C-alpha angles and dihedrals in degrees: 000000000000126000092250092050094047090048090050091049093048091047091047091050092048091051091049092049091047094046089046094052093046092045092049092053091051094045092049091050096047103038097035097238128132121273095240090053092048091049090049093052091050089048090050090049093047090048096059095037093055094042093049093047093047089044094051088047092051092046090051094050091048095049090046092052091046091052090048091051092048090048088055096044116016091178093078095060096116101050092036093053090057092048090048093052092048093048092048090050091052091051091050091050091061092054087049091053089052088052090052090049090051090051089048091052090052093046092055089054098060 
């Protein structure tokens, strides 16, 4: 990982943590729920939001690469279709795991 990418990742993480903490204080003050519970709800929301966006991006890149390969060599449509479906299912399973983790975070709060 390059220095710019690492700096961007650290800055992005710092912004998420700052926004989460600020949002949790606002939610806890308005809704009358405890600060840890509000922070947990925001963490669960961020977990599924990030997982869904990264999963959608990955599925788009996978489909794009498959269509490009099919355009170059249409004779491999059968085997490539099977591999495409399996890879898309594996990407989607990671998003489902994030959803389960988000439910787990919310379940620990109540």
